[in-house]
C-alpha positions as CSV (number, residue, x, y, z in Angstrom):
1,M,-25.3,24.2,-3.2
2,K,-29.0,23.7,-5.0
3,S,-31.0,21.2,-4.2
4,S,-34.7,19.4,-4.7
5,A,-35.9,16.6,-3.1
6,H,-38.5,13.8,-3.6
7,T,-38.9,11.9,-0.1
8,T,-41.2,8.4,0.3
9,A,-42.2,7.6,3.6
10,H,-43.6,4.5,5.6
11,S,-44.4,4.4,9.1
12,A,-42.0,1.9,11.0
13,A,-40.3,2.0,14.4
14,D,-36.9,3.3,14.3
15,T,-34.5,0.8,14.9
16,A,-31.7,2.9,14.4
17,L,-28.6,3.8,15.9
18,H,-29.2,6.6,19.1
19,I,-27.1,9.5,18.6
20,S,-26.5,12.0,20.7
21,L,-27.0,15.5,18.4
22,E,-26.3,18.1,20.8
23,G,-25.5,21.2,19.1
24,Y,-26.0,20.1,16.0
25,T,-28.4,22.2,13.0
26,A,-31.1,20.2,11.6
27,L,-31.4,20.4,7.7
28,P,-33.7,18.2,5.3
29,H,-33.9,14.4,5.2
30,G,-32.5,13.7,8.6
31,I,-29.5,15.9,8.1
32,K,-27.6,17.6,11.2
33,S,-25.0,19.3,10.4
34,R,-22.6,21.4,12.7
35,T,-19.4,23.8,13.0
36,I,-16.2,22.7,13.8
37,R,-14.3,25.1,12.9
38,P,-14.0,27.9,10.1
39,G,-14.0,25.9,7.2
40,L,-14.3,22.9,8.6
41,A,-18.0,21.6,9.3
42,L,-19.7,17.9,10.5
43,S,-22.6,16.4,9.2
44,I,-24.4,13.4,10.4
45,A,-27.3,12.2,7.8
46,H,-29.6,9.8,9.4
47,P,-32.9,8.9,7.8
48,E,-35.5,6.9,9.8
49,A,-36.2,3.5,9.4
50,G,-38.6,2.6,7.2
51,M,-37.8,5.4,4.7
52,P,-36.4,5.1,1.2
53,L,-35.0,8.5,0.3
54,K,-34.6,10.1,-3.0
55,T,-32.7,13.6,-3.3
56,S,-31.8,14.9,-6.2
57,F,-29.2,18.0,-5.9
58,E,-27.0,20.4,-8.0
59,I,-23.8,21.7,-6.5
60,D,-22.0,24.9,-8.0
61,D,-19.4,24.9,-5.6
62,A,-18.6,22.0,-3.2
63,P,-16.1,21.7,-0.9
64,I,-13.5,18.6,-0.4
65,Q,-15.8,16.1,1.8
66,F,-14.7,13.2,3.4
67,G,-17.4,10.7,3.4
68,F,-18.1,7.8,5.7
69,T,-20.7,5.4,5.6
70,Y,-21.4,4.4,8.8
71,S,-24.3,1.6,8.3
72,G,-27.2,1.2,6.0
73,K,-25.9,1.7,2.3
74,N,-27.0,4.3,-0.7
75,R,-26.0,5.0,-3.9
76,C,-25.2,8.3,-6.0
77,V,-26.7,8.1,-9.5
78,Y,-25.4,11.5,-11.6
79,S,-26.8,13.0,-14.2
80,G,-24.8,15.7,-15.2
81,G,-21.3,17.1,-15.3
82,S,-18.4,14.6,-16.2
83,L,-19.3,11.8,-14.1
84,R,-22.6,11.7,-16.4
85,N,-24.1,8.3,-16.3
86,T,-21.8,7.2,-13.3
87,T,-22.9,5.2,-10.0
88,H,-21.4,5.6,-7.1
89,E,-23.0,2.4,-4.6
90,M,-21.6,3.0,-0.7
91,H,-22.4,0.2,2.0
92,S,-21.5,0.0,5.7
93,G,-17.9,0.8,5.8
94,S,-17.4,2.6,1.9
95,N,-15.4,5.7,2.5
96,G,-13.7,8.6,0.4
97,I,-12.5,11.7,-0.7
98,F,-14.7,13.5,-3.1
99,S,-14.7,17.3,-5.1
100,L,-17.7,17.8,-7.0
101,P,-18.1,20.9,-8.2
102,K,-20.5,21.3,-11.5
103,T,-22.3,18.4,-10.5
104,R,-25.9,17.3,-10.7
105,G,-27.8,13.9,-9.9
106,V,-29.8,12.1,-7.6
107,L,-29.0,10.4,-3.7
108,E,-31.4,7.5,-2.9
109,K,-31.9,5.2,0.0
110,P,-33.4,2.5,-1.9
111,D,-34.8,0.2,1.0
112,E,-36.3,0.4,4.1
113,D,-32.9,0.0,6.2
114,P,-32.1,2.4,8.3
115,A,-28.5,4.1,7.3
116,C,-26.2,6.4,9.0
117,V,-23.6,8.5,6.6
118,I,-21.3,10.7,7.9
119,G,-19.6,14.0,6.0
120,I,-16.6,15.8,7.3
121,L,-16.7,19.2,5.0
122,A,-13.4,21.4,4.3
123,T,-13.0,24.4,2.5
124,P,-10.1,24.4,0.4
125,E,-8.6,27.3,2.6
126,F,-9.1,25.3,5.7
127,L,-7.1,22.8,4.5
128,R,-4.3,25.3,2.8
129,T,-3.7,26.4,6.3
130,Y,-2.0,22.9,6.8
131,F,0.0,22.3,3.6
132,S,0.9,25.4,2.8
133,D,4.4,25.3,2.9
134,T,4.4,20.7,1.9
135,M,1.9,21.2,-1.0
136,D,4.3,20.0,-3.5
137,Q,4.3,16.1,-1.2
138,L,0.9,16.2,-2.3
139,P,-0.7,14.0,-5.3
140,R,-2.0,16.0,-8.3
141,E,-5.0,15.3,-7.8
142,L,-6.1,16.3,-4.5
143,R,-3.3,19.3,-4.5
144,T,-5.0,20.8,-7.3
145,R,-8.8,20.8,-5.5
146,I,-6.5,22.0,-2.6
147,D,-5.0,25.1,-3.9
148,E,-8.4,25.9,-6.4
149,T,-6.7,25.2,-10.0
150,S,-8.9,22.3,-11.1
151,M,-12.5,22.2,-11.0
152,D,-12.6,18.5,-12.2
153,P,-14.9,16.0,-10.2
154,M,-12.9,13.9,-7.7
155,A,-14.0,10.6,-6.3
156,W,-11.6,9.1,-4.7
157,F,-12.5,5.5,-2.1
158,G,-9.9,4.8,0.3
159,S,-10.4,1.1,2.7
160,S,-12.2,0.4,5.5
161,S,-10.9,-0.3,9.4
162,P,-11.6,-1.0,12.8
163,T,-9.9,2.6,13.4
164,K,-12.3,4.7,11.5
165,H,-15.3,2.7,12.6
166,H,-14.4,3.2,16.1
167,L,-13.7,7.0,15.6
168,L,-17.3,7.1,13.7
169,G,-19.0,5.5,16.5
170,Q,-17.6,8.1,19.0
171,I,-18.5,11.3,16.9
172,L,-22.0,9.6,16.6
173,N,-22.1,8.6,20.9
174,C,-20.2,11.3,22.2
175,P,-21.0,11.8,25.8
176,Y,-20.1,15.3,26.8
177,T,-22.0,18.1,26.6
178,G,-21.1,21.7,26.2
179,G,-17.4,22.8,26.0
180,I,-15.6,19.5,26.4
181,R,-18.5,18.3,23.6
182,R,-16.9,20.4,21.7
183,L,-13.7,19.9,22.4
184,F,-14.3,15.7,22.5
185,L,-16.2,16.0,18.9
186,E,-13.1,18.6,17.1
187,S,-10.6,16.3,18.5
188,R,-12.4,13.2,16.9
189,V,-13.3,15.0,13.5
190,M,-9.8,16.0,12.7
191,E,-8.2,12.8,14.1
192,L,-10.5,11.1,11.3
193,L,-9.6,13.8,8.7
194,A,-5.6,13.0,9.4
195,L,-6.2,8.9,8.6
196,Q,-8.2,9.4,5.9
197,L,-5.9,12.0,4.2
198,A,-3.0,9.4,5.4
199,D,-4.9,6.4,3.6
200,Y,-5.6,8.9,0.6
201,V,-1.3,10.0,0.3
202,A,-0.5,5.8,0.9
203,S,-2.5,4.5,-1.5
204,Q,-1.4,7.2,-4.5
205,H,2.2,6.2,-3.9
206,Q,2.3,3.0,-3.5
207,Q,0.4,2.2,-7.0
208,S,-0.3,3.5,-10.5
209,P,-3.7,5.0,-11.2
210,A,-5.8,1.9,-12.0
211,P,-7.3,2.5,-15.4
212,A,-10.6,3.9,-14.9
213,L,-14.0,1.5,-16.0
214,C,-16.1,2.1,-18.4
215,P,-20.1,2.6,-17.6
216,E,-20.7,-0.9,-19.1
217,D,-18.2,-2.3,-16.7
218,M,-19.7,-0.7,-13.5
219,Q,-23.2,-1.7,-14.2
220,R,-21.8,-5.1,-14.4
221,I,-20.2,-4.9,-11.0
222,H,-23.1,-3.2,-9.5
223,H,-25.0,-6.2,-10.7
224,A,-22.5,-8.6,-9.3
225,S,-22.7,-7.3,-6.0
226,H,-26.3,-8.1,-6.0
227,Y,-25.9,-11.8,-7.2
228,L,-23.0,-11.8,-5.0
229,V,-25.2,-11.6,-1.4
230,Q,-28.2,-13.3,-2.6
231,D,-27.6,-16.6,-1.0
232,L,-25.4,-15.7,2.1
233,E,-25.5,-19.4,2.8
234,N,-24.3,-21.0,-0.9
235,P,-22.6,-17.5,-2.5
236,P,-20.8,-17.9,-5.9
237,S,-17.5,-18.8,-6.4
238,L,-15.0,-16.0,-8.2
239,V,-15.3,-18.1,-11.1
240,Q,-19.3,-18.2,-11.4
241,L,-19.3,-14.5,-10.0
242,A,-16.7,-13.4,-13.1
243,T,-18.8,-15.7,-15.6
244,F,-22.1,-13.9,-14.2
245,A,-21.4,-10.8,-14.5
246,G,-19.9,-11.1,-18.2
247,L,-15.9,-10.1,-17.0
248,N,-12.6,-11.7,-16.6
249,E,-11.8,-12.5,-12.4
250,K,-9.2,-9.6,-12.9
251,K,-11.6,-7.1,-13.7
252,L,-14.0,-8.1,-11.8
253,K,-11.6,-7.9,-8.4
254,L,-10.3,-4.5,-9.9
255,G,-14.0,-2.9,-10.2
256,F,-14.6,-4.3,-7.0
257,R,-11.8,-2.3,-5.1
258,Q,-12.4,0.5,-7.8
259,I,-16.7,1.0,-6.8
260,F,-16.8,-0.4,-3.4
261,G,-13.1,0.4,-1.8
262,T,-12.8,-3.2,-1.2
263,S,-12.3,-6.6,-2.6
264,V,-14.7,-9.1,-3.2
265,F,-14.6,-11.1,-0.5
266,G,-14.4,-8.2,1.9
267,F,-18.1,-7.4,0.1
268,F,-19.3,-10.3,0.8
269,R,-18.0,-10.3,4.8
270,E,-19.1,-6.6,5.1
271,H,-22.4,-7.1,4.1
272,R,-23.3,-10.5,5.6
273,L,-22.1,-9.2,9.3
274,Q,-24.3,-6.1,8.8
275,K,-27.1,-8.6,8.2
276,A,-26.1,-10.2,11.2
277,H,-25.9,-6.8,13.2
278,T,-29.7,-6.4,11.8
279,I,-31.3,-9.7,12.7
280,L,-29.9,-9.6,16.7
281,R,-31.0,-5.9,16.7
282,E,-34.1,-7.0,15.8
283,G,-33.9,-9.3,18.8
284,N,-35.8,-12.0,17.3
285,R,-33.6,-15.0,16.8
286,N,-30.1,-15.8,18.9
287,V,-26.8,-15.7,18.3
288,T,-26.9,-19.4,16.4
289,E,-29.7,-19.1,14.2
290,T,-28.2,-16.0,13.1
291,A,-24.6,-17.0,12.3
292,Y,-26.5,-19.9,10.3
293,A,-28.8,-17.1,8.7
294,V,-26.0,-15.4,7.4
295,G,-24.0,-18.3,5.6
296,F,-21.6,-18.7,8.8
297,Q,-21.0,-22.5,10.2
298,S,-18.5,-22.1,12.5
299,L,-20.1,-20.2,16.2
300,S,-16.9,-19.1,17.2
301,H,-16.0,-18.0,14.0
302,F,-19.3,-15.5,13.2
303,S,-18.5,-14.3,17.0
304,R,-14.9,-13.7,16.6
305,A,-15.6,-11.7,13.1
306,F,-19.0,-9.9,14.6
307,K,-16.7,-8.1,17.6
308,K,-14.0,-7.9,14.8
309,R,-16.2,-5.5,13.5
310,F,-18.7,-4.1,15.8
311,G,-16.3,-4.2,18.6
312,I,-18.8,-6.3,20.9
313,L,-19.4,-10.1,21.1
314,P,-22.8,-10.7,19.3
315,K,-24.2,-12.7,22.0
316,H,-23.5,-9.2,24.3
317,F,-25.0,-7.4,21.4
318,L,-28.3,-9.7,21.5
319,S,-28.2,-9.0,25.8
320,N,-28.2,-5.1,25.5
321,Q,-30.8,-4.9,22.6
322,R,-33.0,-7.5,24.7
323,R,-32.7,-5.1,27.9
324,L,-33.1,-2.0,26.0
325,T,-36.6,-2.9,24.3
326,I,-38.3,-4.2,28.1
327,P,-41.2,-2.1,29.0
């Protein structure tokens, strides 16, 4: 893989995750990588807070990547190959399976908020060791990438789930060292790999492939996503959002599923919970103020939603953050 990069940075305190990185190799642009098994690697991209990032890339031969956006947001704009003029926007909870040979473009973290992206990189040879006797049971799109009979790009977006988020959190915050650490990370990576493959296979068997969106419709969906989260206290209705985008409701909902891997409501809910997480992490507002700031009218509803998403009540999260900042 050949790459060149231009990075713009602004000084700021790093309020991002505390990630345990023992045993990782440092790469440019805040990326850490480590080998899990021959043919299987784990990477963590964690640019510092206050650092918008813009990195150009050119890929010749690519492994199959299982990508997960743990926090923040980023986008990939393709300028070459069959994905030319396509944009993929990822936010916290976005995940998918990607194979992008003969592709080039630009990867951007457009704002100054911290971001964390986890990638599991598997060679076709590694995956063939598990599916050599059952290759015909895999959907054709993935099967032809594993047996290397297709070099076309593949991009599938999965559904977010508490289980995936929990496994990612365990990978980022592994409490062990040495050999136990290697065993722990290998077990979590393999479980996450199996979970993502099961999600993919189920999605392909349960529904017919949705018609691809044209570049113009994709752009309309991206504009709609920005409009949707401009005012978290007074979001537009589905009808208003479709009118703004110039699409009918069916295509709007389909577009959100294809591009963001979730429903319109799921996208909005994830954005405001991430916003609440950021506000509480900064420690300048209490839980009630935070709930109202992101559009929740019921404090109990906010607390339940926050705990379901992050595994901790907002009042406990805020208390932990304030304790960490005490000199």
